[in-house]
C-alpha positions as CSV (number, residue, x, y, z in Angstrom):
1,X,82.7,87.8,100.4
2,X,80.0,90.1,101.7
3,X,80.6,93.8,102.4
4,X,80.2,93.1,106.1
5,X,82.8,90.4,106.0
6,X,85.2,92.5,104.0
7,X,84.8,95.4,106.5
8,X,85.5,93.0,109.3
9,X,88.6,91.8,107.7
10,X,89.9,95.3,107.0
11,X,89.3,96.3,110.6
12,X,91.0,93.2,111.8
13,X,94.0,94.0,109.5
14,X,94.2,97.5,110.9
15,X,94.1,96.3,114.5
16,X,96.9,93.7,113.8
17,X,99.0,96.4,112.1
18,X,98.7,98.6,115.2
19,X,99.7,95.7,117.4
20,X,102.7,94.9,115.1
21,X,103.8,98.5,115.3
22,X,103.6,98.4,119.1
23,X,105.6,95.2,119.2
24,X,108.2,96.6,116.9
25,X,108.6,99.6,119.2
26,X,109.0,97.3,122.2
27,X,111.6,95.1,120.3
28,X,113.5,98.2,119.3
29,X,113.6,99.6,122.9
30,X,114.9,96.3,124.3
31,X,117.5,96.0,121.5
32,X,118.6,99.6,122.3
33,X,119.0,98.7,126.0
34,X,121.1,95.6,125.1
35,X,123.2,97.6,122.6
36,X,123.8,100.3,125.2
37,X,125.0,97.8,127.7
38,X,127.3,96.1,125.3
39,X,128.7,99.5,124.3
40,X,129.2,100.4,128.0
41,X,131.1,97.1,128.5
42,X,133.2,97.7,125.3
43,X,132.3,94.4,123.7
44,X,130.9,93.3,120.4
45,X,130.0,89.8,121.5
46,X,128.9,88.2,124.7
47,X,127.2,85.1,126.0
48,X,124.0,85.7,127.9
49,X,122.7,82.4,129.3
50,X,122.5,80.2,126.3
51,X,122.4,83.1,123.8
52,X,125.4,84.6,121.9
53,X,124.7,88.3,121.4
54,X,126.6,90.3,118.8
55,X,126.6,94.0,118.2
56,X,129.4,94.5,115.7
57,X,130.4,97.0,113.0
58,X,129.8,95.9,109.5
59,X,131.4,97.6,106.5
60,X,129.9,97.6,103.1
61,X,130.3,99.3,99.7
62,X,127.3,100.5,97.7
63,X,127.0,102.0,94.3
64,X,126.1,105.7,94.4
65,X,123.4,105.9,91.7
66,X,122.7,109.5,92.4
67,X,126.3,110.6,91.8
68,X,126.6,108.3,88.8
69,X,123.4,109.7,87.3
70,X,124.7,113.3,87.7
71,X,128.0,112.5,86.0
72,X,126.9,109.9,83.5
73,X,123.3,110.7,82.6
74,X,123.4,108.9,79.2
75,X,124.8,105.6,80.7
76,X,122.4,105.8,83.5
77,X,119.5,106.1,81.1
78,X,120.9,103.3,79.0
79,X,120.9,100.9,81.9
80,X,117.8,102.0,83.7
81,X,114.7,99.9,83.2
82,X,111.2,100.6,84.3
83,X,109.4,98.1,86.4
84,X,105.7,97.8,87.3
85,X,104.5,96.5,90.7
86,X,101.2,96.6,92.6
87,X,101.0,98.2,96.0
88,X,98.4,97.3,98.6
89,X,97.5,99.8,101.2
90,X,94.7,100.5,103.7
91,X,94.2,104.1,104.8
């Protein structure tokens, strides 16, 4: 691939990422409007046309690694493993 083609691809990628961010912001805004309406109606589930919309509370339990590391440093080190990944970015 030539430098010109590569430059074109990087520019196209940057433009698409900007478009994706704009779309994500629009999606979030619409979701917030729907959530606010459901909250105002006091419902977690409703039918809208053919769509079932849910906005419900979900409980979960997660392991607090920070607290565990503070109180059990040796065990934390014993069961921690290093991983290597590659990160792609365009600035």
